[in-house]
PDB file as gemmi writes it, atoms N, CA and C in Angstrom:
CRYST1    1.000    1.000    1.000  90.00  90.00  90.00 P 1                      
ATOM      1  N   UNK A   1     109.219 196.774 276.855  1.00  0.00           N  
ATOM      2  CA  UNK A   1     110.082 195.992 277.973  1.00  0.00           C  
ATOM      3  C   UNK A   1     108.925 195.377 278.382  1.00  0.00           C  
ATOM      4  N   UNK A   2     108.440 194.232 278.674  1.00  0.00           N  
ATOM      5  CA  UNK A   2     107.851 193.124 279.296  1.00  0.00           C  
ATOM      6  C   UNK A   2     108.697 192.076 280.111  1.00  0.00           C  
ATOM      7  N   UNK A   3     108.233 192.173 281.372  1.00  0.00           N  
ATOM      8  CA  UNK A   3     108.543 190.939 282.322  1.00  0.00           C  
ATOM      9  C   UNK A   3     107.667 189.930 282.147  1.00  0.00           C  
ATOM     10  N   UNK A   4     108.024 188.739 281.817  1.00  0.00           N  
ATOM     11  CA  UNK A   4     107.047 187.830 281.955  1.00  0.00           C  
ATOM     12  C   UNK A   4     107.257 186.242 282.483  1.00  0.00           C  
ATOM     13  N   UNK A   5     106.356 185.983 283.800  1.00  0.00           N  
ATOM     14  CA  UNK A   5     106.474 184.651 284.305  1.00  0.00           C  
ATOM     15  C   UNK A   5     105.593 183.802 283.400  1.00  0.00           C  
ATOM     16  N   UNK A   6     106.255 182.607 283.688  1.00  0.00           N  
ATOM     17  CA  UNK A   6     105.095 181.619 283.264  1.00  0.00           C  
ATOM     18  C   UNK A   6     104.039 181.076 284.434  1.00  0.00           C  
ATOM     19  N   UNK A   7     102.757 181.058 283.677  1.00  0.00           N  
ATOM     20  CA  UNK A   7     101.469 181.233 284.494  1.00  0.00           C  
ATOM     21  C   UNK A   7     100.974 179.514 284.789  1.00  0.00           C  
ATOM     22  N   UNK A   8      99.958 179.467 285.219  1.00  0.00           N  
ATOM     23  CA  UNK A   8      98.937 178.714 284.987  1.00  0.00           C  
ATOM     24  C   UNK A   8      98.831 178.517 283.591  1.00  0.00           C  
ATOM     25  N   UNK A   9      98.683 176.982 283.516  1.00  0.00           N  
ATOM     26  CA  UNK A   9      98.072 176.522 281.888  1.00  0.00           C  
ATOM     27  C   UNK A   9      99.075 177.052 280.646  1.00  0.00           C  
ATOM     28  N   UNK A  10      97.990 177.895 280.000  1.00  0.00           N  
ATOM     29  CA  UNK A  10      98.773 178.827 278.471  1.00  0.00           C  
ATOM     30  C   UNK A  10      98.748 179.980 278.627  1.00  0.00           C  
ATOM     31  N   UNK A  11      98.634 180.479 279.718  1.00  0.00           N  
ATOM     32  CA  UNK A  11      98.405 181.681 279.579  1.00  0.00           C  
ATOM     33  C   UNK A  11      99.756 182.427 280.571  1.00  0.00           C  
ATOM     34  N   UNK A  12     100.556 183.158 280.167  1.00  0.00           N  
ATOM     35  CA  UNK A  12     101.998 183.662 280.891  1.00  0.00           C  
ATOM     36  C   UNK A  12     101.045 185.066 282.397  1.00  0.00           C  
ATOM     37  N   UNK A  13     102.171 185.481 282.886  1.00  0.00           N  
ATOM     38  CA  UNK A  13     101.835 186.206 283.528  1.00  0.00           C  
ATOM     39  C   UNK A  13     102.585 187.367 283.885  1.00  0.00           C  
ATOM     40  N   UNK A  14     101.788 188.779 283.180  1.00  0.00           N  
ATOM     41  CA  UNK A  14     102.658 189.900 283.155  1.00  0.00           C  
ATOM     42  C   UNK A  14     102.945 190.497 284.809  1.00  0.00           C  
ATOM     43  N   UNK A  15     104.464 190.556 284.836  1.00  0.00           N  
ATOM     44  CA  UNK A  15     104.922 190.859 285.731  1.00  0.00           C  
ATOM     45  C   UNK A  15     105.148 192.611 286.238  1.00  0.00           C  
ATOM     46  N   UNK A  16     105.729 192.867 284.410  1.00  0.00           N  
ATOM     47  CA  UNK A  16     106.024 194.616 284.637  1.00  0.00           C  
ATOM     48  C   UNK A  16     106.250 195.215 283.092  1.00  0.00           C  
ATOM     49  N   UNK A  17     105.509 196.023 282.730  1.00  0.00           N  
ATOM     50  CA  UNK A  17     105.668 196.661 281.585  1.00  0.00           C  
ATOM     51  C   UNK A  17     106.296 197.880 281.689  1.00  0.00           C  
ATOM     52  N   UNK A  18     106.643 198.542 280.720  1.00  0.00           N  
ATOM     53  CA  UNK A  18     107.740 199.551 280.817  1.00  0.00           C  
ATOM     54  C   UNK A  18     108.436 200.265 279.520  1.00  0.00           C  
ATOM     55  N   UNK A  19     108.199 201.240 279.093  1.00  0.00           N  
ATOM     56  CA  UNK A  19     107.956 202.083 277.868  1.00  0.00           C  
ATOM     57  C   UNK A  19     108.495 203.214 277.555  1.00  0.00           C  
ATOM     58  N   UNK A  20     109.368 203.810 277.036  1.00  0.00           N  
ATOM     59  CA  UNK A  20     109.859 204.886 276.610  1.00  0.00           C  
ATOM     60  C   UNK A  20     109.899 205.271 275.214  1.00  0.00           C  
ATOM     61  N   UNK A  21     108.798 206.276 275.151  1.00  0.00           N  
ATOM     62  CA  UNK A  21     108.874 206.755 273.450  1.00  0.00           C  
ATOM     63  C   UNK A  21     109.475 207.390 273.228  1.00  0.00           C  
ATOM     64  N   UNK A  22     110.395 208.056 273.755  1.00  0.00           N  
ATOM     65  CA  UNK A  22     111.572 209.061 273.244  1.00  0.00           C  
ATOM     66  C   UNK A  22     112.823 207.875 272.871  1.00  0.00           C  
ATOM     67  N   UNK A  23     112.873 206.598 273.352  1.00  0.00           N  
ATOM     68  CA  UNK A  23     113.675 205.645 272.492  1.00  0.00           C  
ATOM     69  C   UNK A  23     113.736 205.008 271.827  1.00  0.00           C  
ATOM     70  N   UNK A  24     114.704 204.753 270.887  1.00  0.00           N  
ATOM     71  CA  UNK A  24     114.187 204.298 269.440  1.00  0.00           C  
ATOM     72  C   UNK A  24     115.451 203.489 268.809  1.00  0.00           C  
ATOM     73  N   UNK A  25     115.097 202.741 267.815  1.00  0.00           N  
ATOM     74  CA  UNK A  25     116.659 201.925 267.652  1.00  0.00           C  
ATOM     75  C   UNK A  25     117.884 202.932 266.969  1.00  0.00           C  
ATOM     76  N   UNK A  26     117.543 204.465 266.827  1.00  0.00           N  
ATOM     77  CA  UNK A  26     119.104 205.027 266.622  1.00  0.00           C  
ATOM     78  C   UNK A  26     119.628 204.980 267.917  1.00  0.00           C  
ATOM     79  N   UNK A  27     118.871 205.294 268.885  1.00  0.00           N  
ATOM     80  CA  UNK A  27     119.864 204.965 270.289  1.00  0.00           C  
ATOM     81  C   UNK A  27     120.715 203.762 270.137  1.00  0.00           C  
ATOM     82  N   UNK A  28     119.376 202.501 270.204  1.00  0.00           N  
ATOM     83  CA  UNK A  28     120.110 201.487 270.168  1.00  0.00           C  
ATOM     84  C   UNK A  28     121.525 201.731 269.443  1.00  0.00           C  
ATOM     85  N   UNK A  29     121.528 202.010 268.322  1.00  0.00           N  
ATOM     86  CA  UNK A  29     122.548 201.579 267.531  1.00  0.00           C  
ATOM     87  C   UNK A  29     123.804 202.692 268.028  1.00  0.00           C  
ATOM     88  N   UNK A  30     123.339 203.505 268.329  1.00  0.00           N  
ATOM     89  CA  UNK A  30     124.459 204.694 268.712  1.00  0.00           C  
ATOM     90  C   UNK A  30     125.227 204.317 270.037  1.00  0.00           C  
ATOM     91  N   UNK A  31     124.586 203.284 270.513  1.00  0.00           N  
ATOM     92  CA  UNK A  31     125.394 203.110 271.925  1.00  0.00           C  
ATOM     93  C   UNK A  31     126.179 201.715 271.810  1.00  0.00           C  
ATOM     94  N   UNK A  32     125.589 200.947 270.930  1.00  0.00           N  
ATOM     95  CA  UNK A  32     126.268 199.805 270.236  1.00  0.00           C  
ATOM     96  C   UNK A  32     127.416 200.045 269.412  1.00  0.00           C  
ATOM     97  N   UNK A  33     127.524 201.208 268.508  1.00  0.00           N  
ATOM     98  CA  UNK A  33     128.661 202.065 268.009  1.00  0.00           C  
ATOM     99  C   UNK A  33     129.464 202.107 269.323  1.00  0.00           C  
ATOM    100  N   UNK A  34     128.937 202.852 270.313  1.00  0.00           N  
ATOM    101  CA  UNK A  34     130.145 203.494 271.160  1.00  0.00           C  
ATOM    102  C   UNK A  34     131.065 202.301 271.617  1.00  0.00           C  
ATOM    103  N   UNK A  35     130.141 201.116 271.999  1.00  0.00           N  
ATOM    104  CA  UNK A  35     130.946 200.331 272.656  1.00  0.00           C  
ATOM    105  C   UNK A  35     131.754 199.165 271.612  1.00  0.00           C  
ATOM    106  N   UNK A  36     131.265 199.127 270.743  1.00  0.00           N  
ATOM    107  CA  UNK A  36     131.811 198.619 269.463  1.00  0.00           C  
ATOM    108  C   UNK A  36     133.214 199.479 269.213  1.00  0.00           C  
ATOM    109  N   UNK A  37     133.302 200.652 269.224  1.00  0.00           N  
ATOM    110  CA  UNK A  37     134.007 201.325 268.733  1.00  0.00           C  
ATOM    111  C   UNK A  37     135.168 201.178 269.777  1.00  0.00           C  
ATOM    112  N   UNK A  38     135.148 201.635 271.149  1.00  0.00           N  
ATOM    113  CA  UNK A  38     135.887 201.433 272.185  1.00  0.00           C  
ATOM    114  C   UNK A  38     136.844 199.955 272.507  1.00  0.00           C  
ATOM    115  N   UNK A  39     135.832 198.963 271.883  1.00  0.00           N  
ATOM    116  CA  UNK A  39     135.941 197.503 271.678  1.00  0.00           C  
ATOM    117  C   UNK A  39     137.314 197.752 270.857  1.00  0.00           C  
ATOM    118  N   UNK A  40     136.980 198.021 269.554  1.00  0.00           N  
ATOM    119  CA  UNK A  40     137.976 198.097 268.239  1.00  0.00           C  
ATOM    120  C   UNK A  40     139.134 198.933 268.955  1.00  0.00           C  
ATOM    121  N   UNK A  41     139.033 200.236 269.174  1.00  0.00           N  
ATOM    122  CA  UNK A  41     140.248 200.706 269.599  1.00  0.00           C  
ATOM    123  C   UNK A  41     141.299 200.051 270.503  1.00  0.00           C  
ATOM    124  N   UNK A  42     140.732 199.348 271.716  1.00  0.00           N  
ATOM    125  CA  UNK A  42     141.762 198.488 272.490  1.00  0.00           C  
ATOM    126  C   UNK A  42     142.187 197.121 272.039  1.00  0.00           C  
ATOM    127  N   UNK A  43     141.699 196.504 270.961  1.00  0.00           N  
ATOM    128  CA  UNK A  43     141.935 195.434 270.464  1.00  0.00           C  
ATOM    129  C   UNK A  43     143.186 196.059 269.331  1.00  0.00           C  
ATOM    130  N   UNK A  44     142.466 196.882 268.595  1.00  0.00           N  
ATOM    131  CA  UNK A  44     143.809 197.335 267.511  1.00  0.00           C  
ATOM    132  C   UNK A  44     144.424 198.208 267.312  1.00  0.00           C  
ATOM    133  N   UNK A  45     143.855 199.439 268.136  1.00  0.00           N  
ATOM    134  CA  UNK A  45     144.900 200.578 268.584  1.00  0.00           C  
ATOM    135  C   UNK A  45     144.236 201.455 267.231  1.00  0.00           C  
ATOM    136  N   UNK A  46     143.479 201.278 266.792  1.00  0.00           N  
ATOM    137  CA  UNK A  46     142.497 202.176 265.859  1.00  0.00           C  
ATOM    138  C   UNK A  46     141.384 202.728 266.572  1.00  0.00           C  
ATOM    139  N   UNK A  47     140.850 203.742 266.495  1.00  0.00           N  
ATOM    140  CA  UNK A  47     139.441 204.347 267.224  1.00  0.00           C  
ATOM    141  C   UNK A  47     138.925 204.610 265.724  1.00  0.00           C  
ATOM    142  N   UNK A  48     137.789 204.351 265.750  1.00  0.00           N  
ATOM    143  CA  UNK A  48     136.665 204.037 264.785  1.00  0.00           C  
ATOM    144  C   UNK A  48     135.526 205.788 264.750  1.00  0.00           C  
ATOM    145  N   UNK A  49     136.221 206.329 264.298  1.00  0.00           N  
ATOM    146  CA  UNK A  49     135.013 207.910 264.008  1.00  0.00           C  
ATOM    147  C   UNK A  49     134.362 207.843 263.709  1.00  0.00           C  
ATOM    148  N   UNK A  50     132.702 208.141 263.977  1.00  0.00           N  
ATOM    149  CA  UNK A  50     131.369 208.202 263.587  1.00  0.00           C  
ATOM    150  C   UNK A  50     131.778 209.392 262.149  1.00  0.00           C  
ATOM    151  N   UNK A  51     130.910 208.922 261.210  1.00  0.00           N  
ATOM    152  CA  UNK A  51     130.956 209.802 260.141  1.00  0.00           C  
ATOM    153  C   UNK A  51     132.475 209.242 259.297  1.00  0.00           C  
ATOM    154  N   UNK A  52     132.923 208.634 259.442  1.00  0.00           N  
ATOM    155  CA  UNK A  52     134.043 207.901 258.442  1.00  0.00           C  
ATOM    156  C   UNK A  52     133.656 206.576 257.570  1.00  0.00           C  
ATOM    157  N   UNK A  53     134.638 206.507 257.010  1.00  0.00           N  
ATOM    158  CA  UNK A  53     133.671 205.173 256.109  1.00  0.00           C  
ATOM    159  C   UNK A  53     134.420 203.900 257.078  1.00  0.00           C  
ATOM    160  N   UNK A  54     134.613 203.694 257.635  1.00  0.00           N  
ATOM    161  CA  UNK A  54     134.776 202.785 258.741  1.00  0.00           C  
ATOM    162  C   UNK A  54     133.677 202.653 259.724  1.00  0.00           C  
ATOM    163  N   UNK A  55     133.575 203.965 259.536  1.00  0.00           N  
ATOM    164  CA  UNK A  55     132.221 204.841 261.424  1.00  0.00           C  
ATOM    165  C   UNK A  55     131.183 204.436 260.420  1.00  0.00           C  
ATOM    166  N   UNK A  56     131.020 204.137 259.447  1.00  0.00           N  
ATOM    167  CA  UNK A  56     129.541 203.699 258.571  1.00  0.00           C  
ATOM    168  C   UNK A  56     128.915 202.259 258.506  1.00  0.00           C  
ATOM    169  N   UNK A  57     130.705 201.564 258.256  1.00  0.00           N  
ATOM    170  CA  UNK A  57     130.834 200.177 257.949  1.00  0.00           C  
ATOM    171  C   UNK A  57     130.346 199.524 259.598  1.00  0.00           C  
ATOM    172  N   UNK A  58     130.878 200.586 260.533  1.00  0.00           N  
ATOM    173  CA  UNK A  58     130.644 199.620 261.764  1.00  0.00           C  
ATOM    174  C   UNK A  58     129.024 199.883 262.038  1.00  0.00           C  
ATOM    175  N   UNK A  59     128.844 201.345 261.810  1.00  0.00           N  
ATOM    176  CA  UNK A  59     127.282 201.540 262.042  1.00  0.00           C  
ATOM    177  C   UNK A  59     126.198 200.478 261.446  1.00  0.00           C  
ATOM    178  N   UNK A  60     126.508 199.656 260.351  1.00  0.00           N  
ATOM    179  CA  UNK A  60     125.525 198.978 259.253  1.00  0.00           C  
ATOM    180  C   UNK A  60     125.766 197.728 260.028  1.00  0.00           C  
ATOM    181  N   UNK A  61     127.180 197.204 260.663  1.00  0.00           N  
ATOM    182  CA  UNK A  61     126.731 196.188 260.851  1.00  0.00           C  
ATOM    183  C   UNK A  61     126.199 196.189 262.800  1.00  0.00           C  
ATOM    184  N   UNK A  62     126.356 197.498 263.415  1.00  0.00           N  
ATOM    185  CA  UNK A  62     125.448 197.577 264.491  1.00  0.00           C  
ATOM    186  C   UNK A  62     124.043 197.383 264.178  1.00  0.00           C  
ATOM    187  N   UNK A  63     123.820 198.000 263.101  1.00  0.00           N  
ATOM    188  CA  UNK A  63     121.712 197.972 262.727  1.00  0.00           C  
ATOM    189  C   UNK A  63     121.745 196.127 262.568  1.00  0.00           C  
ATOM    190  N   UNK A  64     122.479 195.731 261.404  1.00  0.00           N  
ATOM    191  CA  UNK A  64     122.759 193.891 261.513  1.00  0.00           C  
ATOM    192  C   UNK A  64     122.469 193.194 262.608  1.00  0.00           C  
ATOM    193  N   UNK A  65     123.131 193.885 263.899  1.00  0.00           N  
ATOM    194  CA  UNK A  65     123.170 193.253 264.946  1.00  0.00           C  
ATOM    195  C   UNK A  65     121.882 193.317 265.683  1.00  0.00           C  
ATOM    196  N   UNK A  66     121.390 194.360 265.189  1.00  0.00           N  
ATOM    197  CA  UNK A  66     120.584 194.817 266.576  1.00  0.00           C  
ATOM    198  C   UNK A  66     119.186 194.156 265.819  1.00  0.00           C  
ATOM    199  N   UNK A  67     119.209 194.138 264.390  1.00  0.00           N  
ATOM    200  CA  UNK A  67     117.643 193.301 263.915  1.00  0.00           C  
ATOM    201  C   UNK A  67     118.006 191.915 264.137  1.00  0.00           C  
ATOM    202  N   UNK A  68     118.943 191.372 264.466  1.00  0.00           N  
ATOM    203  CA  UNK A  68     119.094 189.739 264.676  1.00  0.00           C  
ATOM    204  C   UNK A  68     118.718 189.505 265.932  1.00  0.00           C  
ATOM    205  N   UNK A  69     119.247 190.544 266.717  1.00  0.00           N  
ATOM    206  CA  UNK A  69     119.385 190.449 268.403  1.00  0.00           C  
ATOM    207  C   UNK A  69     117.456 190.342 268.875  1.00  0.00           C  
ATOM    208  N   UNK A  70     116.703 191.477 267.791  1.00  0.00           N  
ATOM    209  CA  UNK A  70     115.560 191.421 267.627  1.00  0.00           C  
ATOM    210  C   UNK A  70     114.666 190.175 267.846  1.00  0.00           C  
ATOM    211  N   UNK A  71     114.947 188.919 267.215  1.00  0.00           N  
ATOM    212  CA  UNK A  71     114.463 187.438 267.278  1.00  0.00           C  
ATOM    213  C   UNK A  71     115.346 186.511 267.784  1.00  0.00           C  
ATOM    214  N   UNK A  72     116.319 186.862 267.946  1.00  0.00           N  
ATOM    215  CA  UNK A  72     117.683 185.954 268.887  1.00  0.00           C  
ATOM    216  C   UNK A  72     117.832 186.191 270.131  1.00  0.00           C  
ATOM    217  N   UNK A  73     118.342 185.329 270.669  1.00  0.00           N  
ATOM    218  CA  UNK A  73     118.892 185.623 272.115  1.00  0.00           C  
ATOM    219  C   UNK A  73     120.257 185.847 272.209  1.00  0.00           C  
ATOM    220  N   UNK A  74     121.274 185.626 271.179  1.00  0.00           N  
ATOM    221  CA  UNK A  74     122.044 185.680 270.883  1.00  0.00           C  
ATOM    222  C   UNK A  74     122.834 186.194 269.535  1.00  0.00           C  
ATOM    223  N   UNK A  75     123.695 186.759 268.975  1.00  0.00           N  
ATOM    224  CA  UNK A  75     124.259 186.958 267.816  1.00  0.00           C  
ATOM    225  C   UNK A  75     125.401 187.340 267.446  1.00  0.00           C  
ATOM    226  N   UNK A  76     125.844 187.364 266.469  1.00  0.00           N  
ATOM    227  CA  UNK A  76     127.183 187.941 265.985  1.00  0.00           C  
ATOM    228  C   UNK A  76     127.416 188.104 264.735  1.00  0.00           C  
ATOM    229  N   UNK A  77     128.392 189.279 264.622  1.00  0.00           N  
ATOM    230  CA  UNK A  77     128.240 190.066 262.911  1.00  0.00           C  
ATOM    231  C   UNK A  77     129.613 190.347 262.978  1.00  0.00           C  
ATOM    232  N   UNK A  78     130.137 190.142 261.456  1.00  0.00           N  
ATOM    233  CA  UNK A  78     131.550 190.508 260.930  1.00  0.00           C  
ATOM    234  C   UNK A  78     131.349 191.639 260.393  1.00  0.00           C  
ATOM    235  N   UNK A  79     131.967 192.801 260.578  1.00  0.00           N  
ATOM    236  CA  UNK A  79     132.438 193.800 259.547  1.00  0.00           C  
ATOM    237  C   UNK A  79     133.612 194.284 258.780  1.00  0.00           C  
ATOM    238  N   UNK A  80     133.073 194.155 257.468  1.00  0.00           N  
ATOM    239  CA  UNK A  80     134.450 193.887 256.352  1.00  0.00           C  
ATOM    240  C   UNK A  80     135.027 194.784 256.901  1.00  0.00           C  
ATOM    241  N   UNK A  81     136.543 194.683 256.521  1.00  0.00           N  
ATOM    242  CA  UNK A  81     137.270 195.730 256.213  1.00  0.00           C  
ATOM    243  C   UNK A  81     137.213 197.109 257.251  1.00  0.00           C  
ATOM    244  N   UNK A  82     137.117 196.865 258.244  1.00  0.00           N  
ATOM    245  CA  UNK A  82     136.657 197.999 259.118  1.00  0.00           C  
ATOM    246  C   UNK A  82     138.528 198.714 259.747  1.00  0.00           C  
ATOM    247  N   UNK A  83     139.211 198.025 259.915  1.00  0.00           N  
ATOM    248  CA  UNK A  83     140.793 198.599 260.879  1.00  0.00           C  
ATOM    249  C   UNK A  83     141.616 197.864 259.229  1.00  0.00           C  
ATOM    250  N   UNK A  84     142.262 198.693 258.609  1.00  0.00           N  
ATOM    251  CA  UNK A  84     143.190 198.428 257.685  1.00  0.00           C  
ATOM    252  C   UNK A  84     143.198 197.040 257.005  1.00  0.00           C  
ATOM    253  N   UNK A  85     141.994 196.689 256.560  1.00  0.00           N  
ATOM    254  CA  UNK A  85     141.978 195.605 255.432  1.00  0.00           C  
ATOM    255  C   UNK A  85     141.708 194.555 256.419  1.00  0.00           C  
ATOM    256  N   UNK A  86     141.056 194.822 257.789  1.00  0.00           N  
ATOM    257  CA  UNK A  86     140.805 193.826 258.637  1.00  0.00           C  
ATOM    258  C   UNK A  86     139.652 193.126 258.873  1.00  0.00           C  
ATOM    259  N   UNK A  87     138.996 192.489 258.233  1.00  0.00           N  
ATOM    260  CA  UNK A  87     137.422 191.614 258.875  1.00  0.00           C  
ATOM    261  C   UNK A  87     137.526 191.490 260.470  1.00  0.00           C  
ATOM    262  N   UNK A  88     136.280 192.502 261.506  1.00  0.00           N  
ATOM    263  CA  UNK A  88     136.250 192.793 262.413  1.00  0.00           C  
ATOM    264  C   UNK A  88     135.323 191.552 262.726  1.00  0.00           C  
ATOM    265  N   UNK A  89     135.340 190.685 263.794  1.00  0.00           N  
ATOM    266  CA  UNK A  89     134.298 189.927 264.138  1.00  0.00           C  
ATOM    267  C   UNK A  89     133.301 190.448 265.227  1.00  0.00           C  
TER     268      UNK A  89                                                      
END                                                                             
C-alpha cells in the first residue's frame, strides 16, 4: 500500500509505503466473505456457511468484487441464487 500526495510538477510525492508479504488475495476474500455473510444473515435470516453451495457462490462474488475494486474506487456485484432462489446484490 502506498500513500501518495500530489507533488510539484508531474512527479507525485511518496509519503508512506507499507507491505505484508504474508497477506494475499485469499485473506482479503475471506474477510469479504465474513463481512458479507454476516450482512446476508442479518437481512435474510439465513447464514451462508463456508463450503456450501451458497458459500461457494458468495466466495466467487467476493473474488469478482475484489477484482473490480483493484481498478475502480467503488464496485458492486450480485450473487445469484444465494438465499432460497433470491439474487443478493
